[in-house]
N, C-alpha and C positions, 0 to 999 in steps of 0.2 A: 514529382515526388522523388527525392534521392534514394538510392538502393538501401535498403533496410536489412540489417543482420537479424534472422529469427531462428530461435532455438525450439524445436518441437520435442517434448518428450511424451512419448504415447507409445504404448505397447501394441496397438492395433495397426499393422501395416497398411491396411485399406484406409483407415481414417489418415495416417500420416501421410500417405500419397495424395488423398484428396485435398488435404490442407496445403501440401507443398505445391501441387498444381495452382490452386487459387492464389496463394501468396506470391508465387512466381508473377502472376498476372497483375499483382499490385507492385512489381518490381522488386521484391524481396528476395534475398539469398537465404536458403534454408538449409540448416543440419538438423539432424534428428538424433535421438537416443531412445531406446525401448526399455532402459533399466533405470529405476529412480536413483540409484546410487551413481551410475554413470552419468545421468542428466545433471546431477548436483555438482559433479565434479566438472563437467563441460561448462555449466553455468558461472561457475565461480573462477574458471580459469581463463574464460574469453568475455569479450564485450558483446552484448547482444541489445538491439533496439526493442525486443519483445521477447518473451518466453511463453510458449503454449504448453500447459502442464496438465497431464490427466492425473486423476485423483487416484485411481485404482492402477498401481503400478508394482511391478515384481522388484524386489530389493529394497525399496524404500518408497512408501506411499506419498503421493503428491503433496498432502497437507504437510508432512514432515519436510518434504524438499522445499516447498515455499517457506516455511518457517525457517530453515538454515539458510536460505538465499539471503532472506530479510536480515539476517544478523549481521551480514557484511555490505548488502547492496539494498538500499532502500529506493533506487530510481528506476530501475529497469521494470517496465511493466510486465506483469504476469497475468495470463488469462488462463483459468483454470476449466478444464472439461471434465465432466462427469456423467454417468448415467443416472445418478441420484437426483432427485427432484424436491426433496425435503427441505423446507426452509432453514432447519438447523445446519444442515450440510453448507448451504450457501452462507450462512452467517459464519461459520467456522472458516470456510474458505476465506471470507473477507478479513476475518480477524487474524488470521496466520500472515495477511499480507498481500493477497491477491488484489489485483485491480479491477478484473473483471471476472464473471462466472457464467459459463455457457453450459446448458445442459443438453446431453445428447439423447435422442437425435436433434440436430440443429439444422436450420436451413442454410445453404452456403451464403445466400443473400444476406442473412442476419449476421454469419460469421464475418463476412467481409466489412459490412457497415460497422461492426464494432471494432474491428481492426483499424479501420480508418479513424474511427473517433480516438482510439488510443494514440495512434501517430499524431494525430493533429494536436491533442491536448499536451502530449509530452512537447512537441515542438513550441506551442504556444507558451507553456509555463517554464519550461527548463526548471523544473521543480526544485527550488531552493539552491540553483546553481550560483546565484548572486543573493545571498541572505543580506536582510536589511542591516544586521550587524554580526560581525564573527563572534561576539562576546556580548553577553547579555548579563547585567548584574543588578538584582533589584531585591532589596530587603533580606539579604542573606542567602538568596539564590541565585547561583551563578550557572550561566549556560554557555558553553564553548561549543560553537556550532560546527567547527572543522573537526574537532576532536569527537564530536558527538558525546559530549561528558556533561553531566549535570552534578552539581555540588549544592547541598543545602546545609548552611551553618558549619562547613568544613568537612562535612559527610558526603561521599558520593553515593548518588541515588542511581540504581539501575532501571533504566526505562525500556519499553518495548519500542521497536522503530516507530510504529504510530504514536505512541505515547509522547515519544520525543519530537516528532513531527508537529504534533498538536501544541506541545508546551512552546517550541519556537514560534509558532504562526502567532499564538495568543500573546506571548510576552514581547514580540517585536511589535505589537499594536495594542498596547494597553489602553483599555476604554472602549475599543471598538468591540461592538457585538456581532457575533457570527451565528446565523441560523445553523441547524444541524446539517441541512441540506447543502449550505455552503462549506462546512467543513468536511463533509463526504467528498466535494469536488475538489477542495483545495488540497487536502491531505491524501485522500484516498486516489485522486487524480480521476474519478469517474462518478456519474450520477447514478446512484444506487437508490432508485425511487422504492420508497417502503422501508429501507433499512437504516433510518435515522437513529433507531435504538442502538446501533452498533456505536454510534459516537457517544451516546449516554454510557455504554459500558466502558469505553475507553477513558473517558473524562472521570467516572467513579473510580477506576484503577490508578488515574494519574493522581487524583485527589488522595487517595489512600496512600500514595507514596511521598507526596511533598507537603501535604497539609497536617498541621499539628492536630487539627479536629476536622476530619473529612465531611462531618455534617455541618460544620460552621466554617466553610472555607474562607482563607483570607487572600489567596492568590487567585484561583480559577473561580469566578463568580457565574451565578445562573442570572441571564436577563429573562425575567418571566415574560413568556409569550413569544419568545424569540430564540434564544439558545444560550451562547456563553461568552463571557469577556474576561480578560485579565484586568485585575483591579488596578485602576490608574492612580489610586491615592495612596500607594505605598511608596 
């Protein structure tokens, strides 16, 4: 495995030291920050192969750091760490753009296994590094992949990073049905067993922005019993 650059944003020095030791065993070069704002600055100013982000941070909490990173960077994998275990916290973490979510206390073996999966999937997919088409135009909907710009009937539509990736994937493959689990893997980049409803939430938000009638969509259709597809008849 090539050397990976990892940013750890964690205010607990003991946890940072533990993670640094085991990441080094994986051939990773680690830098760390204890403050959320400082971690955000480091994340946007430098290139990393993985960001490990604690939720409870001084200065700026991890959810907000993740959200701000995703405003400009949709590719760098983010693993969130937290002492919380409630499902709502996990869903919030995933919806702000995290790629994985690990609850403290966690085993070193599980941490290493998840890091390896993240690295392997990032290498295998190169998420959208070579998009099927740099520009997509269908029935008044225009998508500029490189500029991350969506225009509908001449009006720009503001989408979240995940909403944008969903519409790019679906519109690049009209007529092809994707299960919720497939969309989690392809767009979020990880298998979140049991979090398929996160996909539903993002699809509903996407429809609310691009459909004339979200209850009777013309672009993003439901394939009953499977998941979703982009209308091939437009």
